[in-house]
C-alpha positions in Angstrom: 36.8 74.2 91.9 33.2 72.9 91.3 29.7 73.5 92.6 28.7 76.5 94.7 31.9 78.2 96.3 31.7 79.5 99.7 34.2 81.2 102.1 34.5 81.2 105.6 36.8 83.2 107.8 38.9 81.1 110.2 42.1 80.9 112.4 44.8 78.3 113.1 48.1 78.6 115.4 49.6 79.2 112.1 47.6 82.0 110.9 44.4 83.5 109.9 42.6 82.3 106.6 39.6 81.9 104.5 38.4 78.5 104.1 37.1 77.9 100.6 34.5 75.3 100.3 32.7 73.7 97.3 30.6 70.5 97.4 30.9 70.1 100.9 34.7 69.8 100.9 37.4 72.3 101.7 39.2 73.3 98.6 41.8 75.7 99.8 42.9 77.9 102.5 43.5 81.4 101.4 45.8 83.6 103.9 44.3 86.5 105.6 44.6 89.5 103.7 46.1 91.6 106.4 49.0 88.9 106.9 52.3 90.1 105.4 53.9 86.6 105.8 51.7 83.8 105.7 52.7 80.4 106.5 52.8 77.5 103.9 51.6 75.2 106.4 48.0 76.3 105.4 48.3 74.3 102.6 48.3 71.1 104.7 44.7 71.7 105.9 42.6 70.5 103.1 44.1 67.2 102.6 44.1 66.6 106.6 40.4 67.7 107.1 39.3 65.1 104.4 42.1 62.6 105.2 41.6 58.9 105.6 43.3 59.0 108.7 40.1 61.0 110.2 38.5 59.0 113.1 35.1 57.9 111.4 33.2 56.7 114.7 33.7 55.8 118.4 36.1 53.1 118.7 37.0 50.8 121.9 40.0 48.8 122.2 39.1 45.0 121.9 40.5 43.7 125.0 39.4 46.5 127.1 35.7 46.1 125.7 35.8 42.5 126.9 37.7 42.5 130.1 37.9 46.3 131.2 40.4 46.8 133.9 41.6 43.4 133.6 42.7 43.8 129.8 46.3 43.5 128.9 47.3 47.1 129.2 50.7 46.5 127.3 48.6 45.8 124.2 47.5 49.5 123.8 48.9 50.4 120.5 48.8 46.9 119.0 45.4 45.6 119.6 42.4 45.9 117.1 39.4 48.4 117.7 36.0 47.8 118.0 33.5 50.5 116.5 30.5 51.3 118.6 27.9 53.9 118.6 27.9 57.1 120.4 25.1 56.2 123.0 27.4 53.1 123.8 30.7 55.0 123.9 29.3 57.8 126.1 28.0 55.4 128.8 31.2 53.4 128.5 32.9 56.7 129.3 30.4 57.9 132.0 30.5 54.6 133.9 34.2 54.3 134.0 34.5 57.9 135.4 31.9 57.1 137.9 33.5 53.7 138.9 36.9 55.5 139.3 35.8 58.2 141.3 33.8 55.9 143.6 36.5 53.6 144.0 39.7 55.7 144.3 38.6 59.2 144.3 38.9 62.2 141.8 42.6 61.9 142.6 42.8 58.9 140.6 41.8 60.7 137.2 44.6 62.6 135.3 43.1 65.3 133.3 46.1 65.6 131.0 45.3 67.0 127.5 48.5 68.9 127.1 48.7 70.3 123.7 47.9 73.4 121.7 44.7 71.8 120.1 42.5 74.6 118.4 43.4 78.1 118.2 39.8 78.8 119.0 39.2 79.7 122.8 35.7 78.0 123.2 36.8 74.6 121.7 40.0 74.4 123.3 40.3 70.8 124.2 42.5 71.0 127.3 40.3 73.9 128.6 37.0 72.0 128.1 38.5 68.8 129.6 39.5 70.3 132.8 36.2 72.4 132.8 34.1 69.0 132.5 36.3 67.0 135.0 36.2 69.8 137.6 32.5 70.2 137.2 32.5 66.3 138.2 34.8 66.5 141.1 38.1 67.5 139.8 41.0 65.4 138.7 44.9 65.6 138.9 46.1 68.5 136.7 49.6 69.5 135.2 51.6 72.6 136.3 53.5 74.7 133.8 54.4 73.8 130.2 56.9 71.9 127.7 57.7 75.4 126.0 59.1 77.3 128.8 58.3 75.5 131.9 61.7 76.2 133.7 61.1 79.9 133.2 57.7 79.9 134.2 58.7 78.8 137.7 62.2 80.5 138.1 61.3 84.0 137.0 59.0 84.9 139.7 61.7 84.2 142.3 64.1 86.4 140.0 62.1 89.4 138.8 58.6 88.9 140.2 56.8 87.7 137.3 57.0 85.1 134.2 55.1 87.5 131.8 58.5 88.5 129.8 58.5 84.7 128.7 55.4 84.9 127.3 56.1 87.9 124.8 55.5 91.0 127.1 59.0 92.3 126.4 60.4 95.4 125.0 58.8 96.0 121.6 60.0 96.2 118.5 59.3 99.9 117.8 61.6 100.7 120.8 64.3 98.2 119.5 64.2 99.4 115.9 64.9 103.0 117.2 67.4 102.2 119.8 69.0 98.7 119.9 72.3 98.6 118.1 73.6 95.2 119.2 70.8 92.4 119.6 72.5 89.2 120.9 70.4 86.1 120.3 71.4 83.3 122.6 69.8 80.1 121.1 69.2 81.7 117.7 66.5 83.5 115.9 64.9 80.9 113.6 62.1 82.5 111.7 60.5 79.3 111.1 59.2 79.1 114.7 57.6 82.6 114.0 55.0 81.1 111.9 53.3 79.8 114.9 51.4 81.7 117.8 49.4 79.9 120.4 45.9 81.2 119.8 46.5 82.2 116.4 47.8 85.1 114.5 46.0 87.5 112.1 49.6 89.1 111.2 52.8 87.2 111.1 55.0 90.2 112.5 58.2 89.1 113.4 59.9 89.2 110.1 58.8 92.5 109.2 59.9 94.1 112.3 63.3 92.2 112.2 64.0 93.6 108.8 62.8 97.1 110.0 65.3 97.2 113.1 68.1 95.7 111.0 67.5 98.6 108.3 67.7 101.3 111.3 71.3 99.9 112.1 70.7 97.1 114.6 73.6 94.5 114.5 72.7 90.8 115.1 74.7 88.2 116.7 73.6 84.6 116.9 74.9 82.3 119.5 73.8 78.8 118.6 75.3 75.5 117.5 73.8 75.9 114.0 73.5 78.3 111.2 70.1 77.5 110.6 69.2 79.6 113.6 70.3 82.7 111.7 67.5 84.0 109.7 67.7 83.5 106.1 68.9 86.4 103.8 69.8 88.3 107.1 73.6 89.5 107.6 74.4 88.5 111.0 77.6 87.2 113.0 77.1 83.4 113.7 78.8 82.4 117.0 78.9 78.7 117.3 78.6 77.1 120.7 78.6 74.0 122.3 74.7 73.0 123.1 73.9 73.6 126.7 77.0 75.9 127.5 75.4 79.5 127.1 75.6 79.9 130.9 79.4 79.3 130.7 79.8 82.0 128.0 77.6 84.4 129.7 79.7 84.0 132.8 82.8 84.7 130.9 81.2 88.1 129.8 80.2 89.1 133.0 83.6 88.2 134.2 85.3 90.5 131.5 82.8 93.4 132.6 84.0 93.0 136.4 87.8 92.7 135.7 87.6 95.5 133.1 85.3 98.0 135.0 82.7 97.9 132.4 80.0 96.9 134.8 77.4 99.4 135.8 78.0 99.5 139.5 75.4 102.1 140.3 72.4 99.8 138.6 73.3 96.7 140.4 73.5 98.4 143.8 70.1 100.1 143.4 68.2 97.7 141.3 69.7 94.3 142.2 69.6 92.2 145.2 72.8 90.1 146.0 74.9 90.9 142.9 77.8 91.0 145.2 77.5 87.5 146.3 77.2 86.6 142.5 80.3 88.6 141.9 82.4 86.6 144.4 81.2 83.5 142.4 82.2 84.7 139.1 85.8 86.2 140.4 86.4 82.6 141.9 86.3 83.8 145.5 84.1 81.3 146.7 84.9 78.0 144.8 88.7 78.9 143.6 87.7 78.9 139.9 87.5 82.3 138.0 84.8 82.4 135.5 87.1 84.2 133.1 86.6 84.2 129.4 89.4 81.5 129.1 87.5 79.3 131.6 84.3 79.7 129.6 86.0 78.8 126.3 87.2 75.4 127.4 83.5 74.7 128.2 81.5 76.3 125.5 84.0 76.3 122.7 83.7 80.0 121.8 87.4 81.6 121.7 88.0 83.7 124.8 88.8 86.6 122.5 85.3 86.4 121.1 83.7 86.5 124.5 85.8 89.5 125.7 85.1 91.2 122.4 81.3 90.8 122.7 81.3 91.7 126.3 83.1 95.1 125.5 80.6 95.8 122.6 77.8 95.2 124.7 79.1 97.4 127.4 79.6 100.3 124.9 76.3 100.2 122.7 72.6 99.9 123.4 72.2 95.9 123.6 69.3 93.7 123.8 70.0 90.2 125.1 67.5 87.6 124.2 67.2 83.8 125.2 65.4 81.2 122.9 63.0 79.1 124.7 65.0 76.1 123.8 68.0 77.0 126.3 65.6 76.3 129.1 64.3 73.1 128.0 67.6 71.5 128.8 69.1 69.9 131.9 69.9 73.0 134.3 67.8 75.1 131.9 67.1 77.5 134.7 70.7 78.8 134.4 71.0 80.4 131.1 67.8 82.4 131.7 68.9 83.6 135.2 72.3 84.4 134.0 71.2 86.4 131.1 69.4 88.6 133.7 72.6 88.6 135.6 74.5 89.7 132.6 71.8 92.5 131.6 72.2 93.7 135.1 75.9 94.2 134.9 75.4 95.9 131.6 73.0 98.3 133.3 70.6 98.7 130.5 67.4 97.3 131.7 64.5 99.3 131.6 66.2 101.7 129.1 64.7 101.9 125.5 66.0 99.2 123.4 68.2 97.6 126.0 68.2 94.9 128.7 66.8 91.3 128.3 64.1 89.5 126.7 63.0 85.8 125.9 61.6 84.0 123.0 62.0 86.0 120.0 61.4 83.8 117.1 60.5 81.1 119.5 56.8 82.1 118.7 55.4 84.8 116.5 54.4 88.1 118.3 56.9 88.1 120.9 57.8 92.1 121.3 55.0 92.6 118.9 53.5 96.1 119.6 50.0 95.6 121.1 48.0 97.3 123.6 47.8 95.6 126.7 44.1 94.6 126.7 42.6 91.0 127.1 42.6 88.3 124.4 39.4 86.0 124.3 39.3 83.6 127.1 37.5 80.8 128.2 37.6 79.3 131.9 38.2 75.8 133.1 36.7 76.6 136.6 38.3 75.6 139.9 39.6 72.1 140.4 38.2 70.6 143.5 41.1 68.4 144.3 43.6 71.3 144.1 46.2 68.8 142.9 48.7 68.8 140.0 52.1 67.5 139.0 54.9 69.4 137.1 53.8 69.0 133.3 56.9 67.0 132.1 56.7 64.6 134.9 54.0 62.3 133.5 55.9 58.9 133.2 57.4 59.4 136.6 53.8 59.9 138.0 52.4 56.7 136.2 55.5 54.5 137.1 56.0 55.5 140.4 52.8 56.4 142.4 53.2 57.2 146.1 56.9 58.3 145.5 57.9 61.7 146.9 59.1 64.5 144.8 60.1 67.9 145.1 59.0 71.1 143.1 59.6 74.9 143.6 59.9 74.6 147.4 57.3 71.9 148.2 57.1 68.4 148.8 54.5 66.3 147.4 54.0 62.6 146.3 53.0 61.3 143.0 49.3 60.2 142.9 48.1 56.6 141.9 46.5 57.5 138.6 43.7 54.8 137.3 42.3 56.6 134.6 43.9 59.1 131.9 41.6 61.5 129.9 43.3 63.2 127.0 41.9 65.3 124.4 43.8 68.1 122.1 47.4 66.9 122.5 49.8 64.2 121.5 52.2 63.3 124.5 53.8 60.7 122.3 55.4 63.7 120.2 56.2 66.2 123.1 57.4 63.9 125.8 60.8 62.6 126.5 62.1 59.2 126.2 59.0 57.6 124.5 60.0 54.1 125.2 59.8 55.0 129.0 56.5 56.7 128.3 55.3 53.6 126.6 55.9 51.4 129.6 54.3 54.3 131.8 51.0 54.5 129.6 50.5 50.7 130.3 49.9 51.2 133.9 46.4 53.1 134.3 43.3 51.0 133.8 41.7 53.3 131.5 43.0 55.7 128.6 40.2 58.0 127.0 41.1 60.2 124.0 39.2 62.6 122.0 40.9 63.0 118.5 40.1 63.9 114.9 42.9 61.6 113.5 44.4 58.2 114.3 47.6 59.7 115.9 50.0 57.7 118.1 48.0 58.8 121.2 44.5 57.7 119.8 46.0 54.4 118.9 47.2 53.9 122.4 43.8 54.8 124.0 41.1 52.2 125.3 38.2 54.6 124.2 38.5 56.8 121.2 35.9 59.7 120.8 35.9 61.3 117.2 36.3 65.0 117.6 35.7 67.6 115.0 38.2 69.7 113.4 38.3 73.7 113.7 36.4 74.1 110.5 33.4 72.0 111.5 32.3 74.3 114.5 32.2 78.0 115.4 34.8 79.6 117.6 36.6 82.9 118.4 40.4 82.9 118.6 43.1 85.4 119.2 46.3 85.8 121.2 47.7 88.5 123.7 50.7 88.8 121.2 48.6 89.7 118.2 46.6 92.7 117.2 43.5 90.6 115.8 40.9 88.8 117.0 39.2 86.4 114.6 35.7 84.8 113.9 36.0 81.3 113.2 32.7 80.2 111.2 31.9 76.5 110.9 32.8 75.9 107.1 31.9 72.0 106.9 29.7 69.6 108.4 31.3 67.2 110.8 33.1 64.4 109.0 32.0 61.1 109.7 30.4 60.7 113.2 32.7 63.2 114.7 31.3 65.6 117.3 32.8 68.8 118.9 34.5 68.5 122.4 32.0 71.0 124.0 29.0 68.8 123.2 30.8 65.5 123.7 31.5 67.0 127.5 27.8 68.3 127.5 26.4 65.0 127.2 28.9 63.3 129.4 27.9 65.9 132.1 24.2 65.2 131.5 24.9 61.6 132.2 26.9 62.3 135.4 24.2 65.0 136.5 26.3 68.2 136.4 25.4 69.5 132.9 24.4 73.0 134.6 27.7 73.3 136.1 29.5 72.7 132.9 27.5 74.5 130.3 26.3 77.3 132.6 23.2 77.1 130.6 25.0 78.2 127.4 25.4 76.5 123.9 28.0 77.1 121.5 26.8 80.4 120.2 25.8 81.5 123.9 29.4 80.8 124.8 30.8 82.8 121.9 28.8 85.9 122.6 29.6 85.5 126.5 33.4 85.4 125.4 33.2 88.3 123.2 31.3 90.2 125.8 34.1 89.9 128.3 36.4 90.9 125.6 34.6 93.8 124.7 34.2 95.2 128.2 38.0 95.1 128.6 38.7 96.7 125.3 36.2 99.5 126.1 37.6 100.2 129.4 41.1 100.4 127.7 39.6 103.1 125.3 38.8 101.0 122.2 35.6 101.1 120.2 34.1 97.7 119.8 31.1 96.9 117.7 28.3 94.4 118.9 28.9 90.8 118.4 26.7 90.3 115.4 28.6 93.1 113.5 32.1 91.4 114.6 30.6 88.2 113.4 29.8 89.4 110.1 33.0 91.1 109.5 35.2 88.6 110.6 37.8 90.0 112.6 38.7 93.0 115.0 42.0 94.7 114.9 43.6 96.7 117.6 45.9 99.9 116.7 49.5 99.8 117.2 50.1 101.5 120.6 51.4 105.2 120.4 53.8 104.7 122.9 56.7 101.9 122.9 56.5 99.5 125.8 59.9 99.1 127.4 60.1 96.2 129.9 60.8 97.3 133.6 60.8 101.0 132.4 59.1 102.3 135.6 61.1 100.2 137.9 64.3 101.6 136.4 63.2 105.2 136.9 62.2 104.8 140.3 62.6 101.2 142.0 61.2 102.5 145.3 57.9 103.6 143.8 57.6 100.7 141.4 59.3 97.7 143.1 59.1 94.3 141.5 57.0 91.6 143.0 60.3 89.8 144.5 60.9 89.7 148.2 63.5 92.4 148.1 61.3 94.5 145.2 64.5 94.0 143.1 66.2 91.9 140.7 67.2 89.0 142.5 70.4 88.0 141.2 70.9 85.8 144.5 67.7 84.6 145.9 67.4 84.0 149.4 64.3 82.2 148.8 65.8 79.8 146.5 68.6 79.3 149.1 66.2 78.3 151.7 64.8 75.5 149.4 68.2 73.7 149.9 68.3 72.4 146.4 71.9 71.0 145.5 70.9 71.1 141.5 69.8 74.9 141.6 72.3 77.2 143.3 70.8 80.5 144.7 72.5 82.5 142.0 73.3 81.9 138.4 75.9 79.1 138.0 77.6 76.6 135.7 76.2 73.3 136.4 77.1 70.6 134.1 74.1 68.9 132.4 73.3 65.1 132.7 74.5 64.8 129.1 76.7 67.3 127.0 79.9 66.9 125.0 81.8 67.5 128.2 81.2 64.4 129.8 82.9 61.0 129.5 79.7 59.6 128.2 80.5 61.7 124.8 83.2 59.0 124.0 80.6 56.2 123.4 78.0 58.9 122.1 80.0 61.7 120.6 77.1 63.8 118.8 75.1 66.3 121.0 71.3 66.2 119.5 69.4 69.2 119.0 65.8 68.8 118.8 64.3 71.6 117.0 60.8 72.6 116.1 59.7 71.9 112.6 59.3 74.3 109.9 56.6 72.1 108.1 54.0 71.7 110.8 53.1 72.7 114.3 54.8 70.0 116.5 53.1 66.9 115.3 50.0 68.6 114.1 49.6 68.2 110.3 52.7 65.5 110.2 50.4 63.7 107.8 49.8 66.9 105.6 51.2 67.6 102.2 53.9 70.3 103.3 55.4 68.0 106.1 55.2 64.9 103.9 57.0 66.7 101.1 59.9 67.6 103.5 60.7 64.1 104.5 63.4 62.2 102.7 62.5 58.6 101.9 59.6 58.9 104.3 61.5 59.8 107.4 62.4 62.9 109.2 65.7 64.5 108.5 69.1 64.7 110.6 71.5 67.5 109.8 75.4 66.7 110.3 78.3 68.5 109.5 80.5 67.3 106.6 83.4 66.1 109.1 81.0 64.1 111.4 79.1 62.5 108.1 82.5 61.6 106.4 83.7 59.9 109.5 80.5 57.9 109.4 80.7 57.2 105.7 77.2 59.0 105.3 76.2 61.2 102.6 72.9 63.6 102.0 70.0 61.2 101.5 71.2 58.2 103.3 69.1 56.5 105.7 70.9 56.3 109.1 70.2 54.9 112.7 70.4 57.5 115.4 70.8 55.6 119.0 71.7 55.8 122.5 71.1 54.0 125.4 67.4 54.9 125.6 66.5 53.9 122.2 66.9 54.4 118.4 65.3 56.1 115.5 65.7 56.0 111.8 66.3 59.3 109.9 67.6 60.6 106.6 71.0 62.6 106.5 71.4 66.1 105.3 74.8 67.0 105.4 76.4 70.6 105.0 78.1 73.3 106.9 75.3 74.7 108.8 75.7 72.6 111.8 79.1 72.8 113.7 81.1 69.5 114.4 79.9 67.3 117.2 76.3 68.4 116.9 73.3 66.7 115.0 70.0 68.5 114.5 66.5 66.8 114.3 62.9 68.4 114.1 60.5 66.8 116.3 57.1 66.0 115.3 57.3 62.9 113.2 54.3 60.6 114.5 55.8 58.1 116.7 56.2 54.7 114.8 58.1 51.8 116.8 58.6 48.5 115.3 58.4 45.2 117.5 62.1 45.6 118.2 61.4 49.3 119.7 63.3 50.7 116.6 61.5 53.9 115.8 61.0 54.0 111.9 59.8 57.7 111.2 62.3 59.7 112.8 60.9 60.8 116.3 63.9 62.2 118.0 62.2 61.8 121.7 62.8 58.2 121.7 66.5 59.5 122.5 65.9 62.4 124.7 66.4 62.2 128.4 63.2 62.2 131.0 64.7 64.0 133.9 63.7 67.4 135.3 65.7 70.3 134.9 66.1 70.7 138.4 63.8 70.2 141.8 63.2 74.0 141.4 61.4 73.8 138.3 61.1 69.9 137.1 60.8 71.3 133.6 61.8 69.0 130.6 65.3 68.6 129.6 64.9 67.5 125.9 68.0 69.4 124.6 70.5 67.4 126.9 70.8 64.0 124.9 74.0 62.5 123.4 73.6 60.1 120.4 75.6 58.2 117.9 74.7 57.8 114.2 75.5 55.1 111.9 74.6 54.4 108.0 71.6 52.0 107.7 72.6 48.8 106.1 70.2 46.5 104.1 66.6 46.9 103.4 64.8 49.7 105.3 61.5 49.0 107.3 58.4 50.4 106.0 57.0 53.4 108.0 53.7 52.5 109.3 52.6 55.8 111.2 50.1 56.8 108.6 48.4 53.4 108.5 45.1 52.9 110.1 44.8 50.6 113.2 43.0 47.2 112.8 39.3 46.8 113.5 37.8 43.7 114.7 34.8 42.6 112.8 
């Protein structure tokens, strides 16, 4: 390192760190000293901050600049950009927003911006986008999220809250002391525990898992891939066909019922409708008993193993957990609901170390012992339109304006969107059937994007405004799952002509005449003091000492102590369900929901049930596409963030994302490790590089998401983005969540010269 070295505290979704700066450049990211398991993803940050992929100046698509709404919208992603100065860019944005509102109303503006963006709470792009649009009259928003959208809308009907899916479950202290069998449906992949929305000062999951195992907890992992078993951990791997966990759980419930192992007292006092669910399990309503043998034919797990696991769970303190991935599949409500029904039959809900949970190792901090006080927050204000669509129904909305849809008991119609405003996310990563999204993206008259890099979304915009990265602004970050709150000091001057989102929206608000409503008279540091003041008041009310803002800012972090008492989910409810009822119609766990029954949905029964997914290995379609594609979260980046960074690039093979295949499936196709392959189905095709081994069960292929979308003119995706293959349908009319993990594909060895990957090339610029 050269020059005067300076260090600045900061935070990312993959961990807290110190930014080491010399000569105006980020030299290194040193992990936070209090973090026992820092993520290697930090090492991608220096190269990305100073990447040639940074958007240097505001830019406008050439055709849109010349013809505005009459431009060829299908040219998005293929046409040159014209760089303009900030005054021109801001006026173009302000005028276009005003035009659309005047001609079509605020309901013609889609304030998307779904994505994790910054760990900082002030400069959180989605929040600021909505705050700005709300101050100007509102927009169409999104309801729910891609991570656990099915659970978010199902669980309030069943247990009165969706808080457990966000990480507020029986904590690791309780499990280490009491849990003796931990059954992880969907696996326990510690690669996902690198990440926490809002950032983490402490990667706690590996430490707590080790402590629980040392205390005598046995781990059983139910997953199609051994990679979902934590590395170096002694665990029982139970291979299962993807999307069939519900059938296995039903087989376990059947075993408990017919062998008199179910806790009859618990289901009678704490559950509503268990008797009606029991009739279904025993086959008295449809003539099919959901026995272990029945389940074996669907899920591929031997009946003897299903019965043995049920018996073991009934005779020892057991925690059932479901990965978030299980509900990101067609009929994804069912495994979550069924796990609650299974836990109810076991009768251990509310006991130390027993019951059910969600999301262990889907994200860091789940079950982390932490006092229940606030994390830092920034408000988006009220949306005057009151309009939103289910988060994963973007393409449906853009392609079918005016068409009706059902969602969580209500009927609505899709709005006619004329302008899309997006900041801080990448729909061309997280959405399904990307070829369909490309068609949908050509429908709006204008697409405005804030971005730091020339990502697939930025390249498909009409107006692109260059945004700063975390290290080019001041902020405050923290998560409700982590014991640390971090000061985030500006370490670098804004690169190129980039500006932070707060200031971009402040200037646009001034042009539109609602600056006061947007800023409330506060600048960046004024807002940080305000956010900290609200947090400090909440912590002091909870009995914790909190320094004044200046002392916190200088120290760089706050730390909460571990709570003295373990948290046990539904402990009070178990002890006295009458005094501590759940927020459900009955006050109890609704194994059968009269409310859902009243919706009349034929794609979501009023109790847990086996409902065939649209695509799985038991359908006739599997003869043509015989591999079930499991799309996992990557170990080398967050979603698509930092895909062009050193850690992610080093993990690729021949510049492509990897696809994992069993030896039997690879041999049948003449494929060896390192070979390039074409992965395809009726929706699309992408290239990938094969990794062959014993970690994946036959009939299954595994690809991580996050490769920047890179389609060729013939629609072949060259980089390895599996979301050109995933199905874009809602889980059910109840939750309308994404069904990404219900996809069948075929794989063939690539023949001939491979096309070059162009994902990290700059777009063309008009002179």
